[in-house]
VEXSEMI-865462 format. One record per residue (C-alpha): residue number from 1; residue in one letter; x, y, z. Coordinates in Angstrom, 3 decimals. Layout:
<atoms>
@pos: NUM	code: A	x: X	y: Y	z: Z;
...
</atoms>
This chain:
<atoms>
@pos: 1	code: M	x: 75.176	y: 62.306	z: 46.392;
@pos: 2	code: T	x: 73.626	y: 61.724	z: 49.794;
@pos: 3	code: I	x: 74.948	y: 59.566	z: 52.476;
@pos: 4	code: L	x: 73.195	y: 56.449	z: 51.027;
@pos: 5	code: D	x: 75.900	y: 56.834	z: 48.552;
@pos: 6	code: E	x: 78.485	y: 57.460	z: 51.130;
@pos: 7	code: T	x: 81.187	y: 54.405	z: 52.157;
@pos: 8	code: Y	x: 83.989	y: 53.725	z: 54.512;
@pos: 9	code: T	x: 86.870	y: 51.240	z: 53.785;
@pos: 10	code: L	x: 87.621	y: 48.404	z: 55.779;
@pos: 11	code: A	x: 91.050	y: 47.258	z: 56.794;
@pos: 12	code: N	x: 90.695	y: 44.185	z: 53.934;
@pos: 13	code: G	x: 89.856	y: 46.665	z: 51.347;
@pos: 14	code: A	x: 85.858	y: 46.198	z: 51.281;
@pos: 15	code: E	x: 83.433	y: 48.874	z: 51.194;
@pos: 16	code: I	x: 80.811	y: 49.682	z: 53.994;
@pos: 17	code: P	x: 77.722	y: 52.148	z: 53.436;
@pos: 18	code: K	x: 77.859	y: 54.643	z: 55.965;
@pos: 19	code: L	x: 74.403	y: 54.837	z: 56.914;
@pos: 20	code: G	x: 72.751	y: 51.120	z: 57.761;
@pos: 21	code: L	x: 69.129	y: 49.822	z: 58.607;
@pos: 22	code: G	x: 68.971	y: 48.309	z: 61.903;
@pos: 23	code: T	x: 66.512	y: 45.534	z: 62.056;
@pos: 24	code: W	x: 66.473	y: 44.683	z: 66.159;
@pos: 25	code: F	x: 63.029	y: 44.703	z: 67.192;
@pos: 26	code: I	x: 61.179	y: 44.141	z: 63.512;
@pos: 27	code: D	x: 59.585	y: 40.751	z: 63.363;
@pos: 28	code: D	x: 60.378	y: 38.221	z: 60.976;
@pos: 29	code: D	x: 57.179	y: 38.292	z: 59.209;
@pos: 30	code: R	x: 57.517	y: 42.149	z: 58.753;
@pos: 31	code: A	x: 61.101	y: 42.034	z: 58.010;
@pos: 32	code: A	x: 61.250	y: 41.466	z: 54.342;
@pos: 33	code: D	x: 58.871	y: 44.313	z: 53.671;
@pos: 34	code: A	x: 61.050	y: 46.385	z: 55.907;
@pos: 35	code: V	x: 64.659	y: 45.611	z: 53.932;
@pos: 36	code: R	x: 62.314	y: 46.414	z: 50.386;
@pos: 37	code: A	x: 61.277	y: 49.754	z: 51.440;
@pos: 38	code: A	x: 65.108	y: 50.661	z: 52.756;
@pos: 39	code: V	x: 66.500	y: 49.651	z: 49.714;
@pos: 40	code: E	x: 63.808	y: 51.137	z: 47.576;
@pos: 41	code: I	x: 64.656	y: 54.086	z: 49.750;
@pos: 42	code: G	x: 68.580	y: 53.954	z: 48.742;
@pos: 43	code: Y	x: 69.826	y: 51.889	z: 51.735;
@pos: 44	code: R	x: 72.284	y: 49.702	z: 50.896;
@pos: 45	code: N	x: 73.534	y: 48.167	z: 54.751;
@pos: 46	code: I	x: 70.722	y: 45.923	z: 56.005;
@pos: 47	code: D	x: 71.907	y: 44.735	z: 59.975;
@pos: 48	code: T	x: 70.664	y: 41.759	z: 61.628;
@pos: 49	code: A	x: 71.845	y: 38.760	z: 64.053;
@pos: 50	code: Q	x: 70.879	y: 35.834	z: 65.204;
@pos: 51	code: A	x: 69.280	y: 36.855	z: 68.655;
@pos: 52	code: Y	x: 66.961	y: 39.227	z: 66.876;
@pos: 53	code: G	x: 65.111	y: 35.716	z: 65.373;
@pos: 54	code: N	x: 64.440	y: 37.733	z: 61.594;
@pos: 55	code: E	x: 67.322	y: 36.554	z: 59.823;
@pos: 56	code: R	x: 64.917	y: 34.313	z: 57.197;
@pos: 57	code: G	x: 62.557	y: 37.777	z: 56.859;
@pos: 58	code: V	x: 65.660	y: 39.769	z: 56.097;
@pos: 59	code: G	x: 66.929	y: 37.061	z: 54.104;
@pos: 60	code: E	x: 64.133	y: 36.746	z: 51.803;
@pos: 61	code: G	x: 63.793	y: 40.671	z: 51.506;
@pos: 62	code: V	x: 67.785	y: 40.936	z: 50.439;
@pos: 63	code: R	x: 67.136	y: 38.057	z: 47.761;
@pos: 64	code: T	x: 63.565	y: 40.140	z: 46.505;
@pos: 65	code: V	x: 65.023	y: 43.527	z: 45.961;
@pos: 66	code: A	x: 65.423	y: 44.820	z: 42.386;
@pos: 67	code: V	x: 69.433	y: 45.782	z: 43.312;
@pos: 68	code: P	x: 71.979	y: 43.176	z: 42.995;
@pos: 69	code: R	x: 72.910	y: 41.207	z: 45.741;
@pos: 70	code: D	x: 76.823	y: 42.636	z: 45.258;
@pos: 71	code: E	x: 75.346	y: 45.769	z: 46.133;
@pos: 72	code: L	x: 74.194	y: 45.044	z: 49.256;
@pos: 73	code: F	x: 75.960	y: 44.509	z: 52.451;
@pos: 74	code: V	x: 74.493	y: 42.515	z: 54.367;
@pos: 75	code: S	x: 75.481	y: 42.123	z: 58.294;
@pos: 76	code: T	x: 74.316	y: 39.219	z: 61.075;
@pos: 77	code: K	x: 75.921	y: 38.430	z: 64.510;
@pos: 78	code: L	x: 77.121	y: 35.031	z: 65.960;
@pos: 79	code: A	x: 74.604	y: 34.484	z: 68.790;
@pos: 80	code: A	x: 76.515	y: 35.814	z: 72.436;
@pos: 81	code: E	x: 75.892	y: 32.573	z: 73.813;
@pos: 82	code: I	x: 78.272	y: 30.759	z: 71.400;
@pos: 83	code: K	x: 81.897	y: 30.742	z: 72.678;
@pos: 84	code: D	x: 82.646	y: 26.851	z: 71.227;
@pos: 85	code: Y	x: 84.606	y: 26.329	z: 67.867;
@pos: 86	code: D	x: 82.009	y: 23.667	z: 66.499;
@pos: 87	code: E	x: 78.915	y: 25.413	z: 67.600;
@pos: 88	code: A	x: 79.822	y: 28.726	z: 65.883;
@pos: 89	code: V	x: 80.816	y: 26.173	z: 62.869;
@pos: 90	code: A	x: 77.321	y: 25.420	z: 62.774;
@pos: 91	code: S	x: 75.758	y: 28.284	z: 63.682;
@pos: 92	code: I	x: 77.427	y: 30.308	z: 60.849;
@pos: 93	code: D	x: 75.938	y: 27.507	z: 58.270;
@pos: 94	code: E	x: 72.491	y: 27.967	z: 60.102;
@pos: 95	code: S	x: 72.845	y: 31.754	z: 59.538;
@pos: 96	code: L	x: 73.727	y: 31.175	z: 55.315;
@pos: 97	code: Q	x: 71.005	y: 28.461	z: 55.387;
@pos: 98	code: K	x: 68.270	y: 31.061	z: 57.086;
@pos: 99	code: L	x: 69.334	y: 33.692	z: 55.032;
@pos: 100	code: G	x: 69.416	y: 32.264	z: 51.889;
@pos: 101	code: L	x: 72.712	y: 33.528	z: 50.568;
@pos: 102	code: E	x: 75.867	y: 32.375	z: 49.165;
@pos: 103	code: Y	x: 77.663	y: 35.099	z: 51.368;
@pos: 104	code: I	x: 77.579	y: 37.285	z: 54.169;
@pos: 105	code: D	x: 79.197	y: 40.292	z: 53.879;
@pos: 106	code: L	x: 79.886	y: 40.536	z: 57.740;
@pos: 107	code: M	x: 79.408	y: 38.448	z: 61.183;
@pos: 108	code: L	x: 80.363	y: 39.787	z: 64.197;
@pos: 109	code: I	x: 80.633	y: 37.916	z: 67.567;
@pos: 110	code: H	x: 77.106	y: 39.449	z: 69.096;
@pos: 111	code: S	x: 79.149	y: 39.837	z: 72.659;
@pos: 112	code: P	x: 82.086	y: 39.497	z: 74.408;
@pos: 113	code: Q	x: 79.724	y: 37.460	z: 77.208;
@pos: 114	code: P	x: 76.251	y: 35.631	z: 77.210;
@pos: 115	code: W	x: 73.842	y: 38.054	z: 77.492;
@pos: 116	code: N	x: 72.958	y: 36.470	z: 80.884;
@pos: 117	code: D	x: 76.621	y: 37.532	z: 82.518;
@pos: 118	code: F	x: 76.824	y: 40.446	z: 80.283;
@pos: 119	code: R	x: 80.205	y: 42.123	z: 81.517;
@pos: 120	code: G	x: 80.646	y: 39.011	z: 83.977;
@pos: 121	code: G	x: 82.999	y: 35.876	z: 83.933;
@pos: 122	code: D	x: 86.142	y: 35.644	z: 81.635;
@pos: 123	code: Y	x: 84.776	y: 33.847	z: 78.000;
@pos: 124	code: A	x: 88.053	y: 34.773	z: 76.379;
@pos: 125	code: E	x: 89.152	y: 31.461	z: 75.216;
@pos: 126	code: G	x: 85.648	y: 30.756	z: 74.023;
@pos: 127	code: N	x: 85.745	y: 34.143	z: 72.167;
@pos: 128	code: R	x: 88.884	y: 33.026	z: 70.458;
@pos: 129	code: A	x: 87.229	y: 29.411	z: 69.483;
@pos: 130	code: A	x: 84.361	y: 31.382	z: 67.784;
@pos: 131	code: W	x: 86.515	y: 33.623	z: 65.866;
@pos: 132	code: R	x: 88.829	y: 31.028	z: 64.369;
@pos: 133	code: A	x: 85.266	y: 29.426	z: 63.291;
@pos: 134	code: L	x: 84.908	y: 33.067	z: 61.581;
@pos: 135	code: E	x: 88.073	y: 33.141	z: 60.304;
@pos: 136	code: E	x: 87.693	y: 29.913	z: 58.638;
@pos: 137	code: A	x: 84.689	y: 31.118	z: 56.983;
@pos: 138	code: H	x: 85.969	y: 34.367	z: 55.956;
@pos: 139	code: R	x: 89.098	y: 32.370	z: 54.292;
@pos: 140	code: A	x: 86.773	y: 30.481	z: 52.032;
@pos: 141	code: G	x: 84.526	y: 33.566	z: 50.967;
@pos: 142	code: R	x: 81.527	y: 32.909	z: 52.732;
@pos: 143	code: I	x: 81.701	y: 35.839	z: 55.214;
@pos: 144	code: R	x: 83.599	y: 38.698	z: 53.243;
@pos: 145	code: S	x: 84.406	y: 40.726	z: 56.436;
@pos: 146	code: I	x: 84.436	y: 39.411	z: 60.211;
@pos: 147	code: G	x: 84.058	y: 41.508	z: 63.574;
@pos: 148	code: V	x: 82.660	y: 41.818	z: 66.946;
@pos: 149	code: S	x: 80.447	y: 43.804	z: 69.128;
@pos: 150	code: N	x: 80.026	y: 45.274	z: 72.423;
@pos: 151	code: F	x: 83.624	y: 44.377	z: 72.936;
@pos: 152	code: Q	x: 85.782	y: 46.786	z: 75.534;
@pos: 153	code: Q	x: 89.331	y: 47.250	z: 74.968;
@pos: 154	code: Q	x: 90.473	y: 44.310	z: 77.172;
@pos: 155	code: D	x: 88.193	y: 41.936	z: 75.304;
@pos: 156	code: L	x: 89.613	y: 42.797	z: 72.031;
@pos: 157	code: E	x: 92.794	y: 42.340	z: 73.643;
@pos: 158	code: N	x: 92.223	y: 39.024	z: 74.626;
@pos: 159	code: L	x: 90.821	y: 37.877	z: 71.421;
@pos: 160	code: L	x: 94.010	y: 39.332	z: 69.078;
@pos: 161	code: Q	x: 96.310	y: 37.147	z: 71.407;
@pos: 162	code: G	x: 95.264	y: 34.115	z: 69.033;
@pos: 163	code: A	x: 93.842	y: 35.920	z: 65.683;
@pos: 164	code: T	x: 94.937	y: 35.759	z: 62.270;
@pos: 165	code: V	x: 92.513	y: 38.998	z: 61.277;
@pos: 166	code: V	x: 91.934	y: 41.895	z: 63.445;
@pos: 167	code: P	x: 88.450	y: 42.467	z: 63.584;
@pos: 168	code: H	x: 87.088	y: 44.699	z: 60.701;
@pos: 169	code: V	x: 84.386	y: 46.313	z: 62.707;
@pos: 170	code: N	x: 83.100	y: 46.401	z: 66.564;
@pos: 171	code: Q	x: 79.648	y: 47.383	z: 66.739;
@pos: 172	code: L	x: 79.256	y: 49.382	z: 69.744;
@pos: 173	code: L	x: 76.209	y: 51.487	z: 71.633;
@pos: 174	code: V	x: 77.217	y: 55.152	z: 70.729;
@pos: 175	code: H	x: 74.884	y: 58.363	z: 70.574;
@pos: 176	code: A	x: 74.896	y: 61.342	z: 72.001;
@pos: 177	code: G	x: 74.893	y: 60.668	z: 75.812;
@pos: 178	code: N	x: 76.959	y: 57.942	z: 75.434;
@pos: 179	code: T	x: 80.144	y: 58.436	z: 73.466;
@pos: 180	code: P	x: 82.756	y: 55.697	z: 74.452;
@pos: 181	code: S	x: 85.632	y: 57.892	z: 73.369;
@pos: 182	code: Q	x: 88.734	y: 56.196	z: 74.304;
@pos: 183	code: L	x: 87.666	y: 53.086	z: 73.152;
@pos: 184	code: L	x: 86.512	y: 54.455	z: 69.795;
@pos: 185	code: D	x: 90.552	y: 56.066	z: 69.298;
@pos: 186	code: H	x: 91.701	y: 52.692	z: 70.268;
@pos: 187	code: C	x: 89.574	y: 50.835	z: 67.434;
@pos: 188	code: E	x: 91.057	y: 53.599	z: 65.344;
@pos: 189	code: G	x: 94.498	y: 52.762	z: 65.954;
@pos: 190	code: K	x: 93.744	y: 49.206	z: 65.039;
@pos: 191	code: Q	x: 91.741	y: 50.048	z: 61.935;
@pos: 192	code: I	x: 89.082	y: 48.743	z: 63.337;
@pos: 193	code: L	x: 85.808	y: 50.841	z: 62.063;
@pos: 194	code: V	x: 83.311	y: 51.199	z: 64.777;
@pos: 195	code: E	x: 79.414	y: 50.802	z: 64.098;
@pos: 196	code: A	x: 76.832	y: 52.567	z: 66.353;
@pos: 197	code: Y	x: 73.979	y: 50.916	z: 67.269;
@pos: 198	code: S	x: 71.184	y: 52.741	z: 68.527;
@pos: 199	code: P	x: 72.243	y: 56.192	z: 67.694;
@pos: 200	code: I	x: 69.460	y: 57.597	z: 68.857;
@pos: 201	code: A	x: 69.766	y: 55.995	z: 72.200;
@pos: 202	code: H	x: 66.730	y: 53.530	z: 71.822;
@pos: 203	code: G	x: 64.662	y: 56.530	z: 71.644;
@pos: 204	code: A	x: 65.714	y: 57.591	z: 74.987;
@pos: 205	code: V	x: 67.539	y: 60.965	z: 73.900;
@pos: 206	code: L	x: 64.154	y: 62.310	z: 72.194;
@pos: 207	code: E	x: 62.854	y: 64.288	z: 75.342;
@pos: 208	code: N	x: 66.417	y: 65.594	z: 75.988;
@pos: 209	code: A	x: 66.036	y: 69.573	z: 76.315;
@pos: 210	code: E	x: 69.419	y: 70.410	z: 75.011;
@pos: 211	code: I	x: 69.705	y: 67.976	z: 72.065;
@pos: 212	code: Q	x: 66.287	y: 69.335	z: 71.268;
@pos: 213	code: A	x: 67.072	y: 72.927	z: 71.294;
@pos: 214	code: M	x: 70.298	y: 72.401	z: 69.486;
@pos: 215	code: A	x: 68.471	y: 70.086	z: 66.573;
@pos: 216	code: E	x: 65.918	y: 73.195	z: 66.197;
@pos: 217	code: R	x: 69.321	y: 75.167	z: 65.414;
@pos: 218	code: Y	x: 69.895	y: 73.317	z: 62.821;
@pos: 219	code: G	x: 66.561	y: 73.322	z: 61.349;
@pos: 220	code: V	x: 66.925	y: 69.120	z: 61.875;
@pos: 221	code: S	x: 65.096	y: 66.514	z: 63.881;
@pos: 222	code: V	x: 66.015	y: 65.303	z: 66.972;
@pos: 223	code: P	x: 66.789	y: 61.599	z: 65.549;
@pos: 224	code: Q	x: 68.531	y: 63.697	z: 61.841;
@pos: 225	code: L	x: 70.863	y: 65.430	z: 64.490;
@pos: 226	code: C	x: 72.054	y: 62.170	z: 66.425;
@pos: 227	code: I	x: 72.435	y: 60.204	z: 63.606;
@pos: 228	code: R	x: 74.776	y: 63.133	z: 61.957;
@pos: 229	code: Y	x: 76.637	y: 62.886	z: 65.073;
@pos: 230	code: T	x: 77.591	y: 59.405	z: 64.798;
@pos: 231	code: L	x: 78.509	y: 59.692	z: 61.258;
@pos: 232	code: Q	x: 81.036	y: 62.619	z: 62.137;
@pos: 233	code: L	x: 82.424	y: 60.987	z: 64.793;
@pos: 234	code: G	x: 83.608	y: 58.324	z: 61.973;
@pos: 235	code: T	x: 81.519	y: 55.673	z: 62.222;
@pos: 236	code: V	x: 78.476	y: 53.738	z: 60.588;
@pos: 237	code: S	x: 75.155	y: 54.633	z: 61.682;
@pos: 238	code: L	x: 72.467	y: 52.107	z: 62.183;
@pos: 239	code: P	x: 69.446	y: 53.636	z: 62.923;
@pos: 240	code: K	x: 66.628	y: 50.853	z: 63.587;
@pos: 241	code: T	x: 63.383	y: 50.846	z: 62.256;
@pos: 242	code: A	x: 60.533	y: 49.330	z: 60.346;
@pos: 243	code: N	x: 59.020	y: 52.660	z: 58.948;
@pos: 244	code: P	x: 59.764	y: 53.953	z: 55.601;
@pos: 245	code: E	x: 59.379	y: 57.402	z: 56.908;
@pos: 246	code: H	x: 61.692	y: 57.117	z: 59.405;
@pos: 247	code: M	x: 64.001	y: 55.748	z: 57.002;
@pos: 248	code: R	x: 63.774	y: 58.439	z: 54.604;
@pos: 249	code: S	x: 64.057	y: 61.072	z: 57.340;
@pos: 250	code: N	x: 66.718	y: 59.204	z: 58.851;
@pos: 251	code: A	x: 68.752	y: 59.717	z: 55.723;
@pos: 252	code: Q	x: 68.565	y: 63.395	z: 55.368;
@pos: 253	code: V	x: 71.562	y: 64.411	z: 57.008;
@pos: 254	code: D	x: 73.568	y: 66.410	z: 54.775;
@pos: 255	code: F	x: 74.511	y: 68.982	z: 57.307;
@pos: 256	code: E	x: 77.483	y: 69.877	z: 59.430;
@pos: 257	code: I	x: 77.348	y: 69.755	z: 62.952;
@pos: 258	code: T	x: 80.237	y: 72.448	z: 64.065;
@pos: 259	code: D	x: 83.173	y: 71.473	z: 66.130;
@pos: 260	code: D	x: 81.862	y: 73.116	z: 69.460;
@pos: 261	code: D	x: 78.571	y: 71.107	z: 68.990;
@pos: 262	code: M	x: 79.955	y: 67.810	z: 68.654;
@pos: 263	code: D	x: 81.828	y: 68.805	z: 71.646;
@pos: 264	code: V	x: 78.432	y: 69.413	z: 73.337;
@pos: 265	code: L	x: 77.368	y: 65.814	z: 72.175;
@pos: 266	code: R	x: 80.440	y: 64.276	z: 73.012;
@pos: 267	code: G	x: 79.949	y: 65.287	z: 76.502;
@pos: 268	code: L	x: 76.760	y: 64.604	z: 77.366;
@pos: 269	code: R	x: 76.144	y: 61.820	z: 79.878;
@pos: 270	code: D	x: 73.714	y: 60.008	z: 81.811;
@pos: 271	code: V	x: 70.739	y: 58.838	z: 79.321;
@pos: 272	code: D	x: 67.672	y: 57.278	z: 80.983;
@pos: 273	code: Y	x: 66.672	y: 53.967	z: 78.610;
@pos: 274	code: G	x: 63.335	y: 53.672	z: 80.910;
@pos: 275	code: E	x: 61.466	y: 50.309	z: 80.453;
@pos: 276	code: H	x: 64.528	y: 49.241	z: 78.058;
@pos: 277	code: S	x: 67.420	y: 49.332	z: 80.868;
@pos: 278	code: A	x: 66.777	y: 46.110	z: 81.343;
@pos: 279	code: F	x: 68.714	y: 44.701	z: 78.240;
@pos: 280	code: P	x: 72.006	y: 44.192	z: 78.947;
@pos: 281	code: V	x: 73.453	y: 47.044	z: 76.539;
@pos: 282	code: Y	x: 71.530	y: 49.497	z: 78.181;
@pos: 283	code: S	x: 72.122	y: 48.509	z: 81.833;
@pos: 284	code: G	x: 75.266	y: 50.907	z: 82.434;
@pos: 285	code: K	x: 77.637	y: 47.974	z: 83.075;
</atoms>
């Protein structure tokens, strides 16, 4: 039994593998190969988004692997700009069509604000409208679980005012150096499972001397330590890579970080994302 065989149970009873494959920055024409390689290695959780522009390729990968569809957990996300019921309905249809799948295991609202106004204005009503479309698709069985991404506590509270389903998932930027402990606790209290994207901080932690020294003590790589950290926080870990070697090593995390070291990692602050700071999610907002 490896981490690839382990699952969490969502509030609605659905099982989600603890380790998944993130596909951001994997081109559409390379996505199918990446998915096939990951599934061959043992991954069963594949995460994409409308904004990644690779749903077609991801869907092709899912449809052409030797593993039955019901053994795979496929997630996508409603574009952050969609804050309208009719647009959301059309967009859900489009994702199903592009993926070429009869159902999606999990679909998220990608961000509480459009990317060009990240952490800006008030889109509570638009999010509730988009959520209504997701709830309907969920009731119809076209989406098995529904959730959000990049939602802060206030965003969640705004959404819940009009919701009949509490989000099953909140996908957040979580890594050593950026651990939103209060938000993690809040989600846990609401039975919202957190998924950690960029668990290796988009590569930004690879040069951190403290993390390097700790990884050395455990006899593991920095990425392995960082992935293990997010798993021990109780989150789904979604490292992204198209490289089968990295996929393999990312799954070799059957060691235990001590409580003291977890505290050290939890207390780390200030990661320099370098050129990637241009992306809203890494901008520090």
